[in-house]
N, C-alpha and C positions, 0 to 999 in steps of 0.2 A: 488219855491225852486228847485234848480238844483239837478238832480239825480246823486249821486256819486256811483261808483262801490263799492261793499262790498267785502273786502278781508279777508280771514281767516289768522291767523298769520303764518301758514305754507306756504302760498303762497308767502309771502314776504321774507321768509328765503332763502338765496342763496344755490344752490346745490353744490355738490362736483365736481369741474371742472376737477380734475385729473381723476376721475372715468368716467366722461362724455367723455373725450378724449379717454380713453382706450376702452370704449364701442363703440364709433364711429369707431375707427381704427380696433377693433376686428370684428365688423360687416362688415366692408369693406373686411377684409380678408376672412370671411365666405362667403360673396357674391362672391368673386373671386374663392373660392373653388368650387362653383357650376358651374364654367366654364367647368369643365370636367364631366358634368352630362349626363343624358340620354335624349338628345334632338338632333334633326337634324337641320341643317341650322345654320346660323350665326346671325340671328336676335336676338335671346335670348342673345347671347354673347355680342352684342352691348349694350343692356340694362343693363346687369350685370356690364360691365366695366364702363359705364356712371354713374350708381348709386354709385359704389365704388369711382369713382373720385369726385363725388359731396360730399360724406362724408369726404374724405381726404381734399378736398378743404375747407370745412367748418371748419375743425380743424385748418388748416394752417391759414386761414383768421382770426379766433378768436385769435390765438397766436400772429399774427402780429399786430392786432388792440390793443390788450392788451399791447404789448411791446411798441408801439408808444404812448400809453396813450389816444387813441381814444375811448377806451371802459373801463368801470369801473372795477377795481379789487375788486371783492366781498370778496375774501378770501385772 
């Protein structure tokens, strides 16, 4: 007998895409606000900018894939 993963009903329920996008973009803005923090050197700045770009890139990629029909529209 093959073992199948057991899912709770809440795990299969789609999340709210709009709030996910707002959360990702809000987090990117908060990360960029740390740019003017209490640190020396530019190494930290590079990590902050790259992390913010990854978040924004994920939101843009998700929107493009959904618009082109390559990703399911749950809601």
